[in-house]
LOMAR-387895 format. One record per residue (C-alpha): residue in three letters; x, y, z. Coordinates in steps of 0.001 Angstrom, whole numbers, padded with zeros to 6 digits, always signed. Each point is the difference from the previous one (the first is absolute). Layout:
<pts>
ALAXYZ;...
</pts>
This chain:
<pts>
UNK-035522-000179-016601;UNK+002799-002312+000392;UNK+002637+001733+001988;UNK+004020-000506+001204;UNK+000922+001661+003258;UNK+003409+000098+001755;UNK+000617+000309+003946;UNK+003240+000876+002034;UNK+000344-000081+003263;UNK+002018+002228+001900;UNK+000444+000382+003861;UNK-002066+003261+000280;UNK-002532-000378-003048;UNK-001048-002941-002027;UNK-000594+001780-003939;UNK-001969-001261-002626;UNK-000423+000748-003395;UNK-001767-000825-003793;UNK-000104+001410-003516;UNK-003388+000525-001174;UNK-000618-000843-003626;UNK+000675+002974-001275;UNK+003447+000121+001437;UNK-000906+002164+003165;UNK+002403-000864+003246;UNK-001994-000143+002978;UNK+001172-000520+002986;UNK-000813-000334+004192;UNK+002053-000189+003220;UNK-001579-001496+003313;UNK+001661-000891+003263;UNK+001963-002857+000153;UNK-001513-002628+002118;UNK+003052-002013+001927;UNK-001656-002318+001786;UNK-001409-001835-003312;UNK+001670+001672-002982;UNK-002791-001196-002200;UNK-002704+001613+001399;UNK+001694+003418-001342;UNK+000287-000632-003078;UNK-004009-001290-000148;UNK-000546+002978+001574;UNK+001965+001835-002872;UNK-001840-002111-002884;UNK-003516+000563+001446;UNK+000805+003771+000225;UNK+001293-000186-003836;UNK-003149-001724-001100;UNK-002615+002163+002059;UNK+001489+002953-001121;UNK+000223-000911-003847;UNK-003363-002114-000163;UNK+002183-003128-000583;UNK-000892-003473+001299;UNK+002318-001967+002129;UNK-001321-003081-002041;UNK+001527+001447-003132;UNK+003437+000458+001484;UNK+001779-002373-002517;UNK+003741+000310+001543;UNK+001876+002025+002800;UNK+003233+000574-000306;UNK+001847+000099+003854;UNK+002942+001493+001508;UNK+000961+000160+003583;UNK+002750-000138+002548;UNK-001650-003210+002217;UNK+003469-001958-000574;UNK+002261+003257+000459;UNK-001691+000688+003207;UNK+000272-004014+001112;UNK+003689+000551-000442;UNK+000544+003475+001464;UNK-002567-000866+003068;UNK+001774-003457+000626;UNK-003413-001477-000040;UNK+000374-002292-003073;UNK-000311-004112+000245;UNK+001622-002298+002793;UNK+002624-001114-002649;UNK+002496-002642-000106;UNK+003107-000597-002312;UNK+001414-003075-001368;UNK+003391+000061-001454;UNK+003281-002113-001010;UNK+001895-001113+002942;UNK+002437+002527+001066;UNK-001776+002983-001219;UNK-002555+000350+002714;UNK+001506+003885+000701;UNK+000122+001319-003306;UNK-003225+002727+000952;UNK+002131+001063+003132;UNK+003406+000267-001877;UNK-001761+001958-002942;UNK+002504+002428-001675;UNK+002749+001973+001264;UNK-001408+003241-001155;UNK-000888+002187+003533;UNK-002229+002755-000799;UNK+000748+002100+002627;UNK+004118+000569-000525;UNK+000505+002023+003111;UNK-002141-001680+001980;UNK+002093-002489+002518;UNK-003353-001179+001593;UNK-001864-001241-003088;UNK-001933-003106+000254;UNK-001191-001900-003159;UNK-003778-000263+000051;UNK-001355-003454+001256;UNK-000847-002725-002603;UNK-003393-000371-000827;UNK+000808-003833+001080;UNK+001561-000164+003249;UNK+002907-002789+000450;UNK-002400-002765+001812;UNK-002020+000188-003260;UNK+002926-000758-002504;UNK+000569-003654-000495;UNK+002963-001899-002015;UNK-000192-002916-002053;UNK+002516-002355-001399;UNK+000377+000764-003626;UNK+002106+001844-002667;UNK-000120+001178-003393;UNK+003454+001483-001902;UNK+000097+003116-001897;UNK-000166-001938-003271;UNK-003260-001916+001065;UNK+001630-002962+001309;UNK-001065-002246+002814;UNK+002697+000355+002112;UNK-001904-001509+003378;UNK-003563-001701-000612;UNK-003163+001494+001642;UNK-000644-001527+003627;UNK-003364-001023-000359;UNK-000491-000765+003401;UNK+001593+003027+001151;UNK-002902+002166-001820;UNK-002807-002261+001926;UNK+001504+000420+003107;UNK+000064+003833-000663;UNK-003789-000249-000745;UNK-000644-001514+003152;UNK+001817+003053+001887;UNK-001899+002513-002011;UNK-002943-001847+000914;UNK+000630+000175+003801;UNK+001186+003616-000474;UNK-003371+001007-001496;UNK+001824+001709-003198;UNK-002394+001820-002382;UNK+002333+000403-002676;UNK+003318-001811-001338;UNK+002852+001173-002535;UNK+002000-002623-001643;UNK+003375+001042-001212;UNK+003206-001936-000616;UNK+003303+000638-001732;UNK+000263+000643-003727;UNK-003840-001508-000336;UNK-000280+002616-002791;UNK+002802-002477-001924;UNK-001857-003110+000777;UNK-003572+000253+001920;UNK-000579-003760+000337;UNK+001037-000037+003738;UNK-002116+003004+000712;UNK-003248-000744-001373;UNK+000023-003514+001567;UNK+000604+001342+003498;UNK-002880+002168-001231;UNK-001912-002725-001007;UNK+000442-001767+003667;UNK-000618+002930+002039;UNK-003622+000511-002195;UNK-000647-003270+000721;UNK+000292+000360+003804;UNK-001323+003375+000283;UNK-002389+000523-002472;UNK-001244+003011+002141;UNK+002847+001863+000086;UNK+001529+002513-002494;UNK+002997-001426-001853;UNK+002535+002205-002318;UNK+002859-001304-001751;UNK+002437+002101-001397;UNK+000193-001454-003404;UNK-003663+001129-000487;UNK+000890+003604+001434;UNK+003523+001010-000974;UNK+002164-003010-002379;UNK+002976+002403+000189;UNK+003654-000257+001788;UNK+000796+001852+003253;UNK-000626-001949+003073;UNK-001039+002595+002324;UNK-002634+001992-002528;UNK-001598-003028-001139;UNK-000479-001282+003773;UNK-001300+003382+001256;UNK-002571+000360-002829;UNK-001332-003818+000206;UNK-000387+000658+004139;UNK-001570+003599-001131;UNK-002193-002120-002256;UNK-001331-002251+002464;UNK-000178+002807+002738;UNK-002824+001986-001373;UNK-001309-002955-002327;UNK-002994-000984+002980;UNK-000653+003639+000381;UNK-000314+000717-003675;UNK-002185-002935-000194;UNK-002370+000617+002587;UNK-000171+003428-001023;UNK-000634-000382-003478;UNK-002530-002673+000792;UNK-001819+002294+002207;UNK-000186+002556-002765;UNK-001419-002300-002133;UNK-002716-001082+002139;UNK-000737+003498+000944;UNK-001150+000645-003504;UNK-001807-003467-000471;UNK-001958+001135+002517;UNK-000831+003346-000971;UNK-001139-001840-003496;UNK+003075+000897-001954;UNK+001499-002832-002086;UNK+003146+002383-001436;UNK+003208-002178-000317;UNK+003047+002139+001682;UNK+003133+000573-001397;UNK+002853+001092+002141;UNK+002759+002490-000869;UNK+003735-001528+000441;UNK+002918+001794+001268;UNK+001915-000411-003818;UNK-003140+002620-001040;UNK-002327-002838-001773;UNK-003201-001577+000910;UNK-001145-003499+000479;UNK-002678-002248+001062;UNK-000357+000251+003784;UNK+000056-004112-000151;UNK+003680+000025-000779;UNK+000969+002738+002758;UNK-001445-002930+002614;UNK+003200-002295-001013;UNK+002713+002989-000362;UNK-001452+002613+002390;UNK+003723+001837+000225;UNK-000770+001613-003521;UNK-002367+002338+001794;UNK+002191+001196+002638;UNK+000620+003145-001984;UNK-003668+000118-001725;UNK-001366+003323+000777;UNK+002760+002101-000260;UNK+001056-001618-003656;UNK-003544+000869-001152;UNK+000824+003988+000526;UNK+002804-000648-002186;UNK-001938-001916-002673;UNK-002070+003436-000501;UNK+002568+002249-000200;UNK+001803-001947-002967;UNK-003376-000256-001325;UNK-000225+003522+000001;UNK+003660+000623-001096;UNK-000753-001733-003029;UNK-003025+002310-000833;UNK+001922+003065+000922;UNK+003015-001007-001828;UNK+002086+000078+003086;UNK+002996-002313-000345;UNK+001470+000202+003805;UNK-001936+000774+003290;UNK-000032-000714+003189;UNK-002465-000610+001973;UNK-001283+000920+003719;UNK-002553-001533+001732;UNK-001027+001167+003435;UNK-002967-001340+002168;UNK-001310-000428+003591;UNK+002915-002239+001218;UNK+002793-000108-002614;UNK+001860+001952-002801;UNK+000849-001745-003438;UNK+002767+000849-002397;UNK+000873-001531-003514;UNK+001281+000209-003153;UNK-001422+000059-003540;UNK+002481+000003-003035;UNK-000840-000196-003545;UNK-003018+000139+001068;UNK-000213-003499+001922;UNK+000186-000559+003767;UNK+003497-001379+001260;UNK+000354-003550+001284;UNK+002474-000463+002903;UNK+002489-002783+000175;UNK-000273-000131+003832;UNK-002821+001494+002501;UNK-000634-000184+003233;UNK-002689+000191+002690;UNK-000833+000330+003494;UNK+002788+003124+000179;UNK-000280+003178+001087;UNK+000441+000987-003640;UNK-001079-002621-002275;UNK+002123-000180-002613;UNK+003470-001743-001244;UNK+003185+000594-002494;UNK+002839-001021-000555;UNK+001317+002734+002536;UNK-002779+000463+002536;UNK-001915-002427+002155;UNK+000246-002717+002267;UNK-002724+001098+002506;UNK-002548-002270-001280;UNK-000963-003096-000965;UNK+001183-001099-003458;UNK-002714-000513-002779;UNK+001318-001112-003399;UNK-003079-000006-002110;UNK-000809+002453-002941;UNK-001036+003393+001788;UNK-000277+003183-001505;UNK+002833+002157+001835;UNK-001777+001718+002319;UNK+001755+001520+003205;UNK-002683+000807+003014;UNK+000823+001560+003298;UNK-002376+000340+002968;UNK-001292+003691-000699;UNK-003796+000546-000706;UNK-002744+002377+000715;UNK-000647-002415+003327;UNK+003742+000193+001051;UNK+000444+000822+003876;UNK+002219+003127+000720;UNK+002053+000061+003222;UNK+003244+001288+001076;UNK+002926-002239+000244;UNK+002350+000209+003333;UNK+001805+002982-001536;UNK-003327+001826-000482;UNK+000166-000303-003613;UNK-003401-000551-001859;UNK-000064-003421-001033;UNK-002598-001673-002887;UNK-001341-003203-000104;UNK+000355-002882-000578;UNK-003118-000817+002020;UNK-003193+001027-000949;UNK-003535+001221+001711;UNK-001413-002206-003029;UNK-004026-000184-000502;UNK-000422-000333+003493;UNK+000358+002026+001953;UNK+001472+002384-002937;UNK+001749+003068+000746;UNK-001243+002683+002723;UNK-002125+001958-002380;UNK-002293-002631-000505;UNK-001500+000014+003167;UNK+000013-003681+000597;UNK+002333-000388+003254;UNK+003501+000767-001561;UNK+002061+001735+002196;UNK+003427+000214-002118;UNK+000403+002442-002458;UNK+000822-000839-003334;UNK+000904+001395-003699;UNK-003863+000216-000800;UNK-000339+002343+003194;UNK+002625+001805-001358;UNK-001013+000617-002883;UNK-003760+000726+001192;UNK+001834+002608+002060;UNK+001519+001583-003187;UNK-002812+000110-002094;UNK+001130-002367-002567;UNK-003265-002201+000900;UNK-003582+000856+000163;UNK-000752+001103+003267;UNK-003643-001511-000062;UNK+001010-003109-001215;UNK+001469-002702-001941;UNK-000824-002090-002865;UNK-002559+002508-001185;UNK-001565+000411+003815;UNK-000249-003690+000623;UNK+002476+000155+002732;UNK-000369+002789+002664;UNK+002903+002255+000674;UNK+000686+001979+003137;UNK+002885+002630-000078;UNK+000078+000730+003440;UNK+000480-003316+000908;UNK+003254+000161-002351;UNK+001351+002975+001547;UNK-000569-001177+003434;UNK+002012-002907-000857;UNK+003116+001480-002030;UNK-000163+002729+002910;UNK+000186-002560+002981;UNK+002445-002594-001533;UNK+002347+002594-002574;UNK-000707+003209+000306;UNK+000089+000728+003674;UNK+003172-001942+000814;UNK+001764+001194-003020;UNK-001400+003695+000370;UNK-000865+000360-003310;UNK-003407+001684-000756;UNK-002570-002496-001338;UNK+000126+001058-003690;UNK+004234-000527-000261;UNK-000297-003424+001790;UNK-002773-001376-002258;UNK+002410+001397-002739;UNK+002446-001793+001809;UNK-001772-003130+000010;UNK-000618+000237-003725;UNK+003917+000479-001032;UNK+001038-002984+002373;UNK-002384-002001-001883;UNK+001164+001185-003194;UNK+003644-000903+000890;UNK-000719-003571+001272;UNK-002012-000534-003712;UNK+003297+001348-001881;UNK+001477-002918+000856;UNK-002605-001895-001825;UNK+000600+001810-003141;UNK+003864-000268+000337;UNK-000113-003996+000469;UNK-001349-000353-003596;UNK+001827+002914-001560;UNK+003501+001062+001430;UNK+000571-003420+001364;UNK-000590-001123-003458;UNK+002206+002707-001492;UNK-002732+001739-001496;UNK-000580+004235+000431;UNK-003316+000733+001411;UNK+000102+003274-001746;UNK-000323-001863-003864;UNK-003342-001556+001185;UNK-003591+001451+000358;UNK-001462-000774+003219;UNK-003556-001543+000381;UNK-001346+000395+003025;UNK-003493-001610+001357;UNK-001316-001995+003048;UNK-002360+001789+002535;UNK+002963+002402+001087;UNK+002205+000077-003173;UNK-001218+002906-001295;UNK+000412+001912+003229;UNK+003712-000916+000734;UNK+000874-000534-003875;UNK+001533+003489-000659;UNK+001758+000006+003176;UNK+001716-003199-001177;UNK+000712+001242-003021;UNK+001684+003216+000797;UNK+002303-002094+002355;UNK+001196-002265-002770;UNK-000221+003456-002451;UNK-002749-001646-002049;UNK-001731+002315-002536;UNK-003040-001764-000737;UNK-002705-001364+002202;UNK-002937-001806-001416;UNK-002972-001097+001713;UNK-001983-002400-001662;UNK-003691-000267-000161;UNK-001903-001511+002950;UNK+003518+000159+001627;UNK-000643-001138+003304;UNK-001911-003335-000758;UNK+002897-000021-002830;UNK+001238-003722+000398;UNK-004154-000812-000523;UNK+000401+001523-002876;UNK+003803-001933-000616;UNK-002225-003280+000428;UNK-002740+000871-002867;UNK+002668+000908-002677;UNK+002452-003113+001060;UNK+000013-002936-002418;UNK-000103-003416+000803;UNK+004234-001547+000142;UNK+001729-002077+001821;UNK+004078-000324+000545;UNK+002026-003123+000149;UNK+003548-000442+000649;UNK+002410-003124-000919;UNK+003610-000503+001013;UNK+002546-000001-002347;UNK+003500+000323+001249;UNK+002513+000203-002838;UNK+002935+001957-000922;UNK-001242+002572-002985;UNK+002663-001178-002202;UNK-001206-003471+000469;UNK-003445-000192+000051;UNK-001868-001632-002727;UNK-002441+002307-001886;UNK-002319-003044-000746;UNK-000037-001472+003311;UNK-000728+003634+001467;UNK-003011+000447-002359;UNK-001276-003454+000531;UNK-000252+001198+003983;UNK-001791+002828-001211;UNK-002728-001892-002200;UNK-000311-001855+003112;UNK-000821+003011+002085;UNK-002387+001413-002812;UNK-002226-003181-000052;UNK-000090+000205+004087;UNK-000637+003235-000140;UNK-002974-000413-002490;UNK-001060-002727+002230;UNK-000415+001920+002970;UNK-002194+002706-002200;UNK-001822-002277-001210;UNK+001005+000858-003906;UNK+002084-001500-002938;UNK+003550+000997-000251;UNK-000850+002166-003109;UNK-002736+002091+001720;UNK+002718+001344+002722;UNK+002600+002691-000200;UNK+003166-000786+001294;UNK+003095+002004+001306;UNK+003124-001792+000650;UNK+002664+001087+002654;UNK+003306-001825+001397;UNK+001440+000541+002878;UNK+003631+000559-000280;UNK+003399+000456+002065;UNK+003622+000189-000622;UNK+001549-003301+001050;UNK+000758+000048+003506;UNK-002536+002974+001100;UNK-002640-000771+002809;UNK-002709+002085-001655;UNK-001989+000002-003211;UNK-001552+002862-002615;UNK-002893-000754-001668;UNK+000239+000379-003712;UNK-002805+000176-002875;UNK+000546-001950-003010;UNK-000604+002246-003173;UNK-001233-002734-002023;UNK-002667-002841+000748;UNK+002331-002475+000207;UNK+004029-000441+001257;UNK+001479-000844-003539;UNK-002012+002868-001378;UNK+001770+002339+002526;UNK+003252-001431+000308;UNK+002841-000356+002406;UNK+001834+003201-001340;UNK-002932+002308+000661;UNK-000749-001870+003247;UNK+003201+000642+001528;UNK-000135+004010-001324;UNK-003447+000448+001606;UNK+001409-001366+003213;UNK+003065+002139+000166;UNK-001615+003130-001032;UNK-002752-000881+003082;UNK+002750-001011+002643;UNK+001762+003505-001058;UNK-003006+001755+000523;UNK-000966-001792+003248;UNK+003463+000105+001837;UNK+002314+002319-002045;UNK+002398-002239-001768;UNK+000121-002906-002333;UNK+002893-003086+000226;UNK+002443-000086-003288;UNK-001330-003001-002621;UNK+002459-002432+001308;UNK-002399-000708+003207;UNK-002826-002245-001004;UNK-003299+000445+000769;UNK-002365-002679+000722;UNK-003611-000641-000413;UNK-002102-001144+003631;UNK-003307-000234-001073;UNK-002886+000402-002826;UNK-003011+002246+000601;UNK-003585+000476-002085;UNK-002726+001957+000542;UNK-002854-001197-002077;UNK-003008+002712-000259;UNK-003645-000689-001706;UNK-000390+003135-002250;UNK-003689-001564-001060;UNK-001843+002675+001731;UNK+002199+003084+000654;UNK-000701+003074+002559;UNK-001904+002892-001570;UNK+001860+002647-001628;UNK-001523+002678+001595;UNK-001383+000283+003741;UNK-002178+003389+000861;UNK-002085+000984+003046;UNK-003312+001451+000059;UNK+000413+003239+001992;UNK-001548+003350-000069;UNK+001920+003170+001207;UNK-000720+001116+003246;UNK-000734+003376+002003;UNK+003769+000684+000936;UNK+000642+000365+003714;UNK+002654+001714+001973;UNK+002126-001083+003308;UNK+002962+001146+001778;UNK+003045-002407-000767;UNK+003534+000342+001516;UNK+002983-000300-002316;UNK+002717+000318+002475;UNK+001620+002766+001440;UNK+000920+001435-003605;UNK-003772+000208-001137;UNK-001695-000208+003201;UNK-003628-000491+000157;UNK-002271+001283-003695;UNK-003386-000172-000368;UNK-000440-002641-002989;UNK-002164-000686-002547;UNK-001173-003691+000495;UNK-001175-001536-003290;UNK-001340-003395-001890;UNK+002129-001618-002613;UNK-002355+001435-002313;UNK+000640+003246+000657;UNK+003564-000125-000373;UNK+000965+001798-003197;UNK+001590-001282-002955;UNK+002441+002844-000397;UNK+002420-000070+003264;UNK-000657+002136+002657;UNK+002080+001258+003023;UNK-000262-001701+003731;UNK-001126+000098+002318;UNK-003072-002213-000900;UNK-001470-002888+001800;UNK-001693-002588-001864;UNK-002982-002321+002124;UNK-001537-003026-001192;UNK-001611-002192+001203;UNK+002548-002635-000203;UNK+002813+002109+001503;UNK+001673+003431-000345;UNK+002981+001746-001804;UNK+002026+002898+001257;UNK+001362+002474-002581;UNK+002269+002310+002026;UNK+000851+003542-000610;UNK+003334-000625-002041;UNK-001660-002272-002416;UNK-002353+000200-003223;UNK-003212-002287-000228;UNK-002115-000944-003459;UNK-002306-003251-001122;UNK+001091-001757-002864;UNK-002052-001649-002856;UNK-000233-003328+002050;UNK-001662+001684+003105;UNK+003771-000286+001853;UNK+000849+003360+002447;UNK+003537+000684-000896;UNK+002102+001978+002343;UNK+003285+001533-001378;UNK+002812+001196+002631;UNK+002396+002702-001123;UNK+003942-000048+000582;UNK+002809+002040-000887;UNK+001920-003285-001643;UNK-001321-000737-003274;UNK+001929-002844-000733;UNK-002426-002491+001035;UNK-003328+000150-001499;UNK-002180-002944+000379;UNK-001871+000675-003100;UNK+003197-000984-001621;UNK-000009-003535-000527;UNK+003544-000829-001452;
</pts>
């Protein structure tokens, strides 16, 4: 039997999944192997093959998601990267934007550039904003820089010249010279990565691409080698930050496109379920071992960010937030990420208050309860003490747990110094973790002008079901859905994702002066480029067109989808009306009609729809014998002897909590003030009850 698998590497576990010929979803979890990530992937695939009588040689495709690029940025362990830029623009990375994320912190310091000043070089050249050559490129300058880069032993070089999006000739010539002199060095040209206006964002994105390039290349080559040595000739497809998959070979040239590929997969899986369940608008909450992520689905489709940042305490950015990370202006699903996961380390700050994360115990040594040498309390330790997690082991018992170690470390670090009972200290840790993660959800809802109460929440990831209800209560969300295989749901998202690419072209025109024929011609060129990247004919793909717009003079843009397959068919009036509607929704106002609007860039997403995702996924589970354990639900309810069941045991009609739903992939906690049932698609549906009935997420206006 030929089979297709997915693998998703997280900070603690590597998740694997495949769908058999009968549509049954089969999943597994194995420990992540930080010393060589590909070994963990092979362990997972080998486990799947042995568990389901499959042959690794029959694996035809592996769809993959990972955090290797993100971690390289967060940990400052990327390649030794140089920047070659226009004379006078050496310090663009230092100047950044005016935005300061910590408004009341007089000691705030900007993050250090990924490319230090001694590795940033200027050459003589200048192109105007309309593409005219002002100063010809001095090729000798470039050759001199190449010689210096050889001496400095750099691993990667990014090239970003002023206004190269309008005329790429100088940048491409400089890239050719550098490749001739530095054949073993990773070269990244901004015109290949981000041919758009905004000098800082374009430079930052090109530098990120170079910074992670050698790391991603070695990672993929090692993993491909591991597969080949195991007798597996499967092709490797990679999830992109935009939510579509591409062949891994294209990622080798543009690795920055996978910086948020792991979190994107979970959002894609939730959008797939929204289509099947008839839910228009949803919030996704994905909590793993290291981080928690939130995103937004509107009209059954993920939302892309106009801007994005990585490497900050909360990876996200919008027009009214951000400034603490590195700008990455590529197609990215709008995902907000905070350093709060099951492995997040708990400590008391100087004021004696509980602080969670952002550092994590990871897979090694892991939480104290693993008994692998971890001496710091973590969120997982708190959840073990509270009784939310299985007291004998996680992941079906494959990861043994020692509750006594969790209690001891929480007593020593938190309960003792604060004068609290162990249960109350653990519950406090749980609540502080929730408060930290609420920030991530607000970043994609409140900061976007959306009311969280108008949305359903999808909770997944290894810890999503444990914390989902608590977060929903904080935000007054009424319904939480925990999907099948929630603990490995990003791997499931990889399996249901479609092959797609997103491309952009600069096109700076006033809307009233824009030439529809010129815009349509640019879109046609993007269609051809997208089809080439997908290996298809232009008429073999499905296209979604969008335009980045702003009021004339504004310093930020909004992405507005076209409601037709061309600009001419959509019309300027409809585009203006949609732009003003979104502007008012996002910022609370619109300008009067005498204020001109302008187009900044054109975007296209091309999708291969030849092989769509399965209509339905199902788990093959049998009901189990219910168990009971003591679970602490806070001072209001105290400890309650609570039934512990499998997903298959959850009734189809709503029942009142408390209830613990224990599965191989994860756990779902249903508190006493909630009801739960299982729907026809095997989802766990939890409803919270509030007195105010004005916000009902089942009402999709």
